[in-house]
VMD Tcl script that draws the C-alpha trace (Angstrom):
set ca {
  {-6.00 -6.81 -8.41}
  {-2.50 -7.51 -7.02}
  {-1.07 -6.53 -4.38}
  {2.32 -7.83 -2.69}
  {2.26 -8.51 1.05}
  {5.94 -8.50 2.97}
  {5.87 -11.80 5.29}
  {9.09 -11.57 8.13}
  {11.05 -13.94 8.31}
  {9.68 -15.71 11.19}
  {6.34 -16.15 9.37}
  {7.64 -17.33 6.28}
  {7.40 -20.88 7.58}
  {3.62 -20.49 6.73}
  {4.07 -19.46 3.34}
  {5.96 -21.93 2.15}
  {9.02 -19.89 3.13}
  {7.92 -16.54 0.27}
  {9.32 -13.65 1.03}
  {6.04 -11.58 -0.39}
  {3.15 -12.91 -1.13}
  {0.15 -11.46 -3.72}
  {-3.43 -11.24 -2.46}
  {-6.41 -9.50 -3.03}
  {-9.15 -7.41 -1.70}
  {-10.40 -3.93 -1.16}
  {-9.63 -3.27 2.17}
  {-6.34 -4.55 4.24}
  {-9.00 -7.05 6.48}
  {-10.18 -8.48 3.21}
  {-6.46 -8.24 2.13}
  {-5.07 -10.76 5.11}
  {-8.32 -12.70 4.75}
  {-7.44 -13.71 1.60}
  {-3.69 -14.57 2.67}
  {-5.35 -16.56 5.28}
  {-7.14 -18.30 2.89}
  {-3.95 -19.40 0.72}
  {-2.21 -19.94 4.03}
  {-4.56 -20.92 6.60}
  {-1.58 -20.95 9.94}
  {-0.64 -17.65 8.98}
  {-4.15 -16.31 10.33}
  {-3.47 -17.30 13.87}
  {-0.16 -15.61 14.02}
  {-1.46 -12.02 13.03}
  {-4.97 -12.41 14.05}
  {-6.66 -12.90 18.09}
  {-10.08 -12.44 18.03}
  {-10.90 -11.04 14.91}
  {-8.47 -8.43 15.69}
  {-4.57 -7.71 14.91}
  {-2.67 -9.26 17.47}
  {-0.55 -6.58 19.61}
  {3.00 -7.72 18.97}
  {2.39 -7.14 15.02}
  {2.25 -4.08 12.71}
  {0.44 -3.86 9.45}
  {2.22 -1.43 7.32}
  {0.38 0.14 4.04}
  {2.73 1.93 1.87}
  {5.15 2.21 4.89}
  {2.44 3.77 6.70}
  {1.32 2.08 9.88}
  {-2.09 1.45 9.64}
  {-3.15 2.34 12.90}
  {-3.05 5.57 11.59}
  {-5.33 5.05 8.82}
  {-8.35 3.76 8.76}
  {-6.76 0.36 10.74}
  {-8.51 -3.07 9.48}
  {-10.92 -1.12 7.24}
  {-8.03 1.02 5.38}
  {-8.80 0.34 1.27}
  {-5.91 -0.74 -1.04}
  {-5.34 -0.30 -4.60}
  {-3.90 -2.49 -7.48}
  {0.00 -1.68 -6.70}
  {0.23 -0.97 -2.62}
  {2.29 -3.30 -0.69}
  {1.63 -4.19 2.58}
  {4.00 -5.27 5.46}
  {3.69 -7.34 8.31}
  {5.95 -6.28 11.16}
  {6.24 -7.93 14.23}
  {7.40 -6.18 17.22}
  {10.89 -6.87 19.05}
  {11.39 -6.71 22.06}
  {14.28 -7.16 24.92}
  {17.02 -5.08 26.04}
}
mol new
graphics top color blue
foreach p $ca { graphics top sphere $p radius 0.5 }
foreach p [lrange $ca 0 end-1] q [lrange $ca 1 end] { graphics top cylinder $p $q radius 0.2 }
display resetview
């Protein structure tokens, strides 16, 4: 099973400058764990104490996982996941 993960520009340094990385897993958590095994430095940018960092948003096919089953949201072949860091300013 292959799922595409879109990596935001500020995190690409942790994925060998790849904008899209293919990974596998049965849930969003499994997918991100697999990504962290391939690219260990990115895990610390996404997770804090086992949870997605407060200012990181994860989307599965354009839907925020916070409104689905969060990290337990199931994924299937062909899905796309986007990691979106929140932007602040004013």
